[in-house]
N, C-alpha and C positions, 0 to 999 in steps of 0.2 A: 504402560508401554515405555520402553527405554531405547533411546538412540543418542549416542554421544559423538562429539566432534572435537578435534584439537583446536579449531579456530571458530568458535561460535560467536554470533553477535547477541544471542539470547539463550538462556538456559532455564528450563523449568525443572524443578526438583520436587517430585511428589505433590504437584500443584493441583488444586481444584479451582475451576473457573465457573462463574455463573452470575446471576442477577439476584439482588435482594436476599442474599444469604442462601439462595437455592442453587446448588451445584448443577451444572450441565455436563461438565467433563471432570473426571476425578483421576487422581493417581498419574498425572502427566509427568513423565521424566524424559526429557529430550533436549537436544541441542539443535539450534538453527544456525547453520554455518554461514559465514561470510562468503560473498561471491556467488551465491546461488539464486536462481529464479524458482521459488517454491510456490506451488499452487495448493491452496487449502480447499479441498473438494468434499462436499457432502450434501445430503438432502436438506431441505428447509427445516429449521429447528434442530439441526444436529449439533449445533454449538460452534460452527466455524467462525461466525461473526463475533461471538462472545470471546473466542480465543484471540481473534485479531485485535479486538478492543482492549483486551488485557495486555497484549504485547505492545499496543500503542500507548499504554498508560492511562487509558480512559476508565477502565474498570480495574479495581485492585483484585489480586487473587484472593479467593476465599480461604485458602490454606496452602501450606507449602511455600516454595520460594520461586520467584521469577527474577533472574539476574540478567544484566546487560553488560556487554563488553565492547568497547570502542578502542580507538587509537590512544596510546599513551595513558591507559588506565581510565580515561574518561568514558562516560556512556556514549553510545552511538547517537548521532543526530537522526531522528526519524521524520520522514515525510509521510503524511497521512492523507489518503483520498477516501472520504466517506462515500456512502451511497448517494448518487446524484439526486434522486427524487426528493430526498429530505432537505435539500438546500435551496431548491428553486424559488420558493416564495420569499426567501430572506435576502436575496442578492440582486437589488436593483442597480447593478454596476456594469461597467463595460468589461469585456474580456480582459483587457489590459489591467484594469483596476483589480480584478479578481486575482490575476497572476501576481501582481505587485504585492498583494497581501502576504504572499509567501516570504517576502523579505523582511517583514516587520519584526521578526524575532531577533534580527541582527542589529536593530536600531536601539540606541540608548534612550533613556527616558527623555521625553520632550523633543526628540529629534525626528523630523519627518523624512520621508524617502527622498534621496537625492538622485543625481544622475547615475551614480554607480548602481543603485538599486533598480532604477528604471531600465537601465541597460540589461541587467540580469533578468528582469521580468521578460523583456523582449527576446532575449536569447532562449529562455525556457519555452516561450510560446513557439519559437522557431523549431526547437528540438522536438516538439510534439506535433508539428505540422499545423499550428494554429496562428501563425504570424499574420495571415490575412484577416483574422477575426478581431484584431486588436481594438478597433474602434466600435465594434458591434456590441449591443446590449447583451449581457449574458442571458437574460430571460428569454430572448427570442431565438437563441441558438438551438440547433437540433440536439438530440441526445448524444450523438457521437461527438459533435463539436464541444458540447459542455464537458464531456469526459476529457477531451484533449486539454481544455483550459484548466480544469481542476488538477490534472496531472502536472501541467506547467506550474501551477501554484505550489504544489508539493515539491517540485524540483527546485523552485526558487528558495526553499529553505536550505538548499545545498545538503541534502541528506546523505547519510551513509547507507540507510535502508529505506526503501520505498514500500509503504503498506497501502494496499488497495482493497476496498470492500466492494465486490461485485462490479468491477469497472465496465463490464459489457452487458449489464442488466438493462433490458428494455430497449436495446438498439438492434438494428437489422443485421442479418448475417454478414453482409459485405462490410459494414462499418465495424462489426465485431472483429472480423479478420484484420482490418486495418489497425485497430487499437492494439490487438495482440501482437501484430508484427512490429508496431512501434515500441511496445514494451520489450520485446525480444531484442530489438536493435539497441535500446538503452542499456540493457543488461550486457550485451556483447561488447558494444563500442565504448561504454563509459564504465564498465566493470561495476555496475550498480547492483547491489543486493536487493532483491524484490521478494516480497511476500504478498500473495494475492489470493483473496477469497473468490471462488468461482464454483458454479454448480455443474459445469460441463466438463466431464472427465476426458472425453476425446480431445476437446480443444486444449485443455490443460496439458495433456500428454504431448501434444504437437508442439507447444511453445515453451513449456517450462523445463527446467532441468530435473526437478523433483516434484512429487505429489505427496501431500500430507492428507490422507483420507480420514475423514471424521464420520463416525457413525456408531450408534449403539453405545454411546458414552465412552468410546475408545478412539485412539488415533493410530495410524500406521503409515510409515514412510515407504515410498517406492521411487526408484529412479526412473526417469522417462527413457524411452527407447533411444532418443538422440544422444543421451549421455552414457549409455551402457557400452 
């Protein structure tokens, strides 16, 4: 599949992605443009999370090329929000401490977080509607609250591109709608580029600008009705 853009943040050229040397998707040639809210949609096992992890730099491509383009020739800063359930047992921290972790990449060796980083973490919690959760233990939060905190953590990296893996998995419809509206607002108001894995095609079409459909080893782009 081939789709190109004049202003991509990522470009795949005849790329194959997969695990343990076994490709899940092959022959991917496409550009992911800056300034879009793209939802990656497909059935379980279709390869959408594998594609996201490859773009996040967690998995290397099995073949072909994956290139990144940021400002002034530097690669873009990526903020990554993994699936929530995989993190719960490992995070005996407050919501504020989780958000603050997003600032660690900007600190030099041996330097702890200062007031600048603490203020940034608070601002990111406010952006995601989680300011009132600052002192609460992450482990006791509801699914939707945890998602807001994890998104705040990713925003604290000050990313050019926000990558999210199933941010609405396991949460109720009302909270799902609130999370999606929050992401849409971040995209509109902050001009934030977003790439989100999701299994709900109608939901993706309602909030995203583009849908990247994954299935049968192939991908295809479609623009959402709101952008046509």
